[in-house]
KOLKOL-834634 format. One record per residue (C-alpha): z negated, y negated, x; residue in three letters; residue number from 1. Coordinates in pm, whole numbers. Layout:
<rs>
(r (Z; Y; X); 'ALA'; NUM),
...
</rs>
This chain:
<rs>
(r (-1382; 371; -2090); 'UNK'; 1),
(r (-1122; 536; -2308); 'UNK'; 2),
(r (-911; 829; -2179); 'UNK'; 3),
(r (-602; 599; -2226); 'UNK'; 4),
(r (-746; 342; -2002); 'UNK'; 5),
(r (-826; 600; -1739); 'UNK'; 6),
(r (-473; 732; -1762); 'UNK'; 7),
(r (-345; 370; -1701); 'UNK'; 8),
(r (-573; 349; -1392); 'UNK'; 9),
(r (-423; 676; -1254); 'UNK'; 10),
(r (-67; 561; -1279); 'UNK'; 11),
(r (-137; 216; -1128); 'UNK'; 12),
(r (80; 158; -833); 'UNK'; 13),
(r (-216; 44; -632); 'UNK'; 14),
(r (-360; 404; -633); 'UNK'; 15),
(r (-346; 494; -256); 'UNK'; 16),
(r (-185; 837; -266); 'UNK'; 17),
(r (77; 749; -8); 'UNK'; 18),
(r (383; 779; -246); 'UNK'; 19),
(r (504; 420; -157); 'UNK'; 20),
(r (569; 528; 209); 'UNK'; 21),
(r (857; 756; 102); 'UNK'; 22),
(r (1201; 678; -50); 'UNK'; 23),
(r (1285; 1050; -128); 'UNK'; 24),
(r (1633; 1009; -3); 'UNK'; 25),
(r (1710; 670; -156); 'UNK'; 26),
(r (1702; 488; 166); 'UNK'; 27),
(r (1950; 713; 343); 'UNK'; 28),
(r (2165; 723; 28); 'UNK'; 29),
(r (2203; 354; 45); 'UNK'; 30),
(r (2240; 339; 420); 'UNK'; 31),
(r (2532; 602; 436); 'UNK'; 32),
(r (2707; 476; 131); 'UNK'; 33),
(r (2623; 734; -123); 'UNK'; 34),
(r (2469; 457; -346); 'UNK'; 35),
(r (2678; 142; -327); 'UNK'; 36),
(r (2623; -48; -655); 'UNK'; 37),
(r (2391; -52; -956); 'UNK'; 38),
(r (2610; 181; -1155); 'UNK'; 39),
(r (2574; 448; -878); 'UNK'; 40),
(r (2201; 368; -861); 'UNK'; 41),
(r (2165; 449; -1231); 'UNK'; 42),
(r (2344; 780; -1167); 'UNK'; 43),
(r (2129; 850; -865); 'UNK'; 44),
(r (1817; 783; -1076); 'UNK'; 45),
(r (1925; 1007; -1359); 'UNK'; 46),
(r (2001; 1290; -1117); 'UNK'; 47),
(r (1667; 1236; -938); 'UNK'; 48),
(r (1469; 1256; -1273); 'UNK'; 49),
(r (1666; 1550; -1378); 'UNK'; 50),
(r (1557; 1737; -1056); 'UNK'; 51),
(r (1200; 1622; -1112); 'UNK'; 52),
(r (1200; 1787; -1453); 'UNK'; 53),
(r (1389; 2101; -1339); 'UNK'; 54),
(r (1181; 2152; -1040); 'UNK'; 55),
(r (839; 2004; -1082); 'UNK'; 56),
(r (768; 2035; -1455); 'UNK'; 57),
(r (784; 2425; -1457); 'UNK'; 58),
(r (512; 2434; -1177); 'UNK'; 59),
(r (297; 2188; -1372); 'UNK'; 60),
(r (331; 2397; -1681); 'UNK'; 61),
(r (225; 2711; -1507); 'UNK'; 62),
(r (-80; 2532; -1358); 'UNK'; 63),
(r (-193; 2442; -1703); 'UNK'; 64),
(r (-147; 2792; -1846); 'UNK'; 65),
(r (-320; 2989; -1570); 'UNK'; 66),
(r (-544; 3252; -1716); 'UNK'; 67),
(r (-883; 3301; -1564); 'UNK'; 68),
(r (-875; 3682; -1517); 'UNK'; 69),
(r (-557; 3675; -1299); 'UNK'; 70),
(r (-602; 3307; -1169); 'UNK'; 71),
(r (-622; 3379; -796); 'UNK'; 72),
(r (-315; 3606; -779); 'UNK'; 73),
(r (-102; 3400; -1024); 'UNK'; 74),
(r (-195; 3071; -849); 'UNK'; 75),
(r (-117; 3229; -504); 'UNK'; 76),
(r (219; 3349; -605); 'UNK'; 77),
(r (301; 3014; -768); 'UNK'; 78),
(r (192; 2804; -460); 'UNK'; 79),
(r (370; 3021; -220); 'UNK'; 80),
(r (698; 2989; -443); 'UNK'; 81),
(r (664; 2608; -447); 'UNK'; 82),
(r (604; 2587; -70); 'UNK'; 83),
(r (936; 2806; -25); 'UNK'; 84),
(r (1128; 2567; -236); 'UNK'; 85),
(r (1033; 2253; -43); 'UNK'; 86),
(r (1348; 2277; 186); 'UNK'; 87),
(r (1335; 1936; 350); 'UNK'; 88),
(r (1070; 1914; 632); 'UNK'; 89),
(r (995; 1548; 558); 'UNK'; 90),
(r (946; 1608; 195); 'UNK'; 91),
(r (723; 1908; 280); 'UNK'; 92),
(r (505; 1687; 493); 'UNK'; 93),
(r (492; 1410; 241); 'UNK'; 94),
(r (387; 1654; -35); 'UNK'; 95),
(r (100; 1788; 166); 'UNK'; 96),
(r (-22; 1432; 262); 'UNK'; 97),
(r (-7; 1301; -103); 'UNK'; 98),
(r (-192; 1607; -220); 'UNK'; 99),
(r (-480; 1552; 24); 'UNK'; 100),
(r (-501; 1187; -85); 'UNK'; 101),
(r (-482; 1261; -453); 'UNK'; 102),
(r (-740; 1533; -439); 'UNK'; 103),
(r (-987; 1301; -259); 'UNK'; 104),
(r (-932; 1031; -510); 'UNK'; 105),
(r (-972; 1264; -811); 'UNK'; 106),
(r (-1287; 1412; -662); 'UNK'; 107),
(r (-1441; 1067; -634); 'UNK'; 108),
(r (-1333; 971; -985); 'UNK'; 109),
(r (-1459; 1289; -1156); 'UNK'; 110),
(r (-1725; 1431; -934); 'UNK'; 111),
(r (-1851; 1656; -1230); 'UNK'; 112),
(r (-1514; 1843; -1251); 'UNK'; 113),
(r (-1551; 2020; -919); 'UNK'; 114),
(r (-1217; 1903; -773); 'UNK'; 115),
(r (-1334; 2017; -421); 'UNK'; 116),
(r (-1312; 2378; -511); 'UNK'; 117),
(r (-928; 2334; -555); 'UNK'; 118),
(r (-886; 2241; -184); 'UNK'; 119),
(r (-1147; 2503; -81); 'UNK'; 120),
(r (-940; 2780; -246); 'UNK'; 121),
(r (-610; 2678; -91); 'UNK'; 122),
(r (-788; 2646; 245); 'UNK'; 123),
(r (-941; 2997; 206); 'UNK'; 124),
(r (-609; 3141; 110); 'UNK'; 125),
(r (-426; 2982; 391); 'UNK'; 126),
(r (-168; 2847; 141); 'UNK'; 127),
(r (-42; 2479; 167); 'UNK'; 128),
(r (-155; 2268; -116); 'UNK'; 129),
(r (129; 2051; -241); 'UNK'; 130),
(r (114; 1730; -451); 'UNK'; 131),
(r (265; 1861; -769); 'UNK'; 132),
(r (12; 2153; -783); 'UNK'; 133),
(r (-290; 1925; -696); 'UNK'; 134),
(r (-164; 1677; -951); 'UNK'; 135),
(r (-157; 1920; -1232); 'UNK'; 136),
(r (-465; 2115; -1137); 'UNK'; 137),
(r (-679; 1806; -1102); 'UNK'; 138),
(r (-569; 1640; -1414); 'UNK'; 139),
(r (-636; 1958; -1609); 'UNK'; 140),
(r (-991; 1955; -1485); 'UNK'; 141),
(r (-1019; 1594; -1574); 'UNK'; 142),
(r (-929; 1672; -1932); 'UNK'; 143),
(r (-579; 1529; -1973); 'UNK'; 144),
(r (-333; 1710; -2189); 'UNK'; 145),
(r (-15; 1859; -2049); 'UNK'; 146),
(r (224; 1639; -2233); 'UNK'; 147),
(r (37; 1338; -2097); 'UNK'; 148),
(r (56; 1467; -1743); 'UNK'; 149),
(r (423; 1541; -1776); 'UNK'; 150),
(r (514; 1189; -1892); 'UNK'; 151),
(r (282; 1039; -1633); 'UNK'; 152),
(r (448; 1227; -1360); 'UNK'; 153),
(r (800; 1129; -1470); 'UNK'; 154),
(r (687; 758; -1502); 'UNK'; 155),
(r (536; 777; -1138); 'UNK'; 156),
(r (868; 927; -1010); 'UNK'; 157),
(r (1084; 664; -1163); 'UNK'; 158),
(r (850; 381; -1054); 'UNK'; 159),
(r (850; 476; -699); 'UNK'; 160),
(r (1224; 507; -676); 'UNK'; 161),
(r (1271; 161; -825); 'UNK'; 162),
(r (1001; 19; -593); 'UNK'; 163),
(r (1185; 151; -296); 'UNK'; 164),
(r (1510; 6; -427); 'UNK'; 165),
(r (1345; -333; -467); 'UNK'; 166),
(r (1177; -323; -126); 'UNK'; 167),
(r (1522; -233; 25); 'UNK'; 168),
(r (1677; -541; -119); 'UNK'; 169),
(r (1927; -331; -325); 'UNK'; 170),
(r (1803; -473; -663); 'UNK'; 171),
(r (1577; -758; -739); 'UNK'; 172),
(r (1241; -723; -916); 'UNK'; 173),
(r (1355; -828; -1255); 'UNK'; 174),
(r (1650; -600; -1244); 'UNK'; 175),
(r (1446; -310; -1116); 'UNK'; 176),
(r (1193; -343; -1394); 'UNK'; 177),
(r (1472; -373; -1647); 'UNK'; 178),
(r (1618; -47; -1524); 'UNK'; 179),
(r (1272; 104; -1550); 'UNK'; 180),
(r (1246; -12; -1909); 'UNK'; 181),
(r (1576; 135; -1988); 'UNK'; 182),
(r (1512; 473; -1849); 'UNK'; 183),
(r (1214; 507; -2069); 'UNK'; 184),
(r (1448; 558; -2361); 'UNK'; 185),
(r (1563; 888; -2213); 'UNK'; 186),
(r (1244; 1024; -2107); 'UNK'; 187),
(r (1208; 1262; -2420); 'UNK'; 188),
(r (1568; 1406; -2352); 'UNK'; 189),
(r (1481; 1458; -1982); 'UNK'; 190),
(r (1160; 1637; -2063); 'UNK'; 191),
(r (1281; 1837; -2361); 'UNK'; 192),
(r (1470; 2114; -2185); 'UNK'; 193),
(r (1175; 2185; -1932); 'UNK'; 194),
(r (853; 2107; -2114); 'UNK'; 195),
(r (778; 2470; -2177); 'UNK'; 196),
(r (930; 2643; -1878); 'UNK'; 197),
(r (727; 2838; -1623); 'UNK'; 198),
(r (757; 2815; -1255); 'UNK'; 199),
(r (983; 3119; -1219); 'UNK'; 200),
(r (1248; 2907; -1404); 'UNK'; 201),
(r (1218; 2604; -1166); 'UNK'; 202),
(r (1539; 2514; -983); 'UNK'; 203),
(r (1678; 2229; -781); 'UNK'; 204),
(r (1963; 2059; -978); 'UNK'; 205),
(r (2079; 1779; -744); 'UNK'; 206),
(r (2190; 1913; -413); 'UNK'; 207),
(r (2336; 1578; -292); 'UNK'; 208),
(r (1973; 1447; -313); 'UNK'; 209),
(r (1869; 1738; -73); 'UNK'; 210),
(r (2152; 1626; 157); 'UNK'; 211),
(r (2055; 1252; 154); 'UNK'; 212),
(r (1694; 1341; 218); 'UNK'; 213),
(r (1794; 1542; 532); 'UNK'; 214),
(r (2013; 1256; 640); 'UNK'; 215),
(r (1706; 1018; 639); 'UNK'; 216),
(r (1623; 1147; 993); 'UNK'; 217),
(r (1964; 989; 1104); 'UNK'; 218),
(r (1884; 640; 990); 'UNK'; 219),
(r (1846; 429; 1295); 'UNK'; 220),
(r (1609; 170; 1162); 'UNK'; 221),
(r (1388; 284; 860); 'UNK'; 222),
(r (1165; 123; 619); 'UNK'; 223),
(r (1032; 459; 472); 'UNK'; 224),
(r (907; 774; 631); 'UNK'; 225),
(r (1167; 978; 429); 'UNK'; 226),
</rs>
């Protein structure tokens, strides 16, 4: 099977990492009136994807550029920095669950790549393994290039948010997929400013998203875990 076909498999929505259990603030944003119409949904999605590139991309870049001589020290510092930046408890828990599921899947897909050593290292160091780090470290071992991994991650982030919007009944399936199609046109612009940055340059760019994620705990009847 070609590498492109394997990549399509890994971004398939049926891959059971657990991402579809979370709305990442969209449900609470809609419930409390922060997102009231499709125009505001577009703005929300753009802000969300901006934060993905400014926060997650630098950590993925650093995972790919780890040098073997100082791998342990560098990876430890990076992992601790990412854990400290996960400020919302529900998102922190979700990241750990998805990392565990992702690692289990990739270990079964690529047994020759030694994915299990990633989990063993984090366990030995007593450092939480978050999804973004597991995502990048595993795909690097599987032989995928960094630009492919960046675009794959951005696609998954957009897909999951629009899936949440559809399941919440905020948009219909056709409109949701048209939005997804439209957003692909700005992927390059979103990625350009952060495609080369290291984890020390990572930052959260959309603080209202953090607020909406915290407010999720106040939603009386919830479809999503966060």
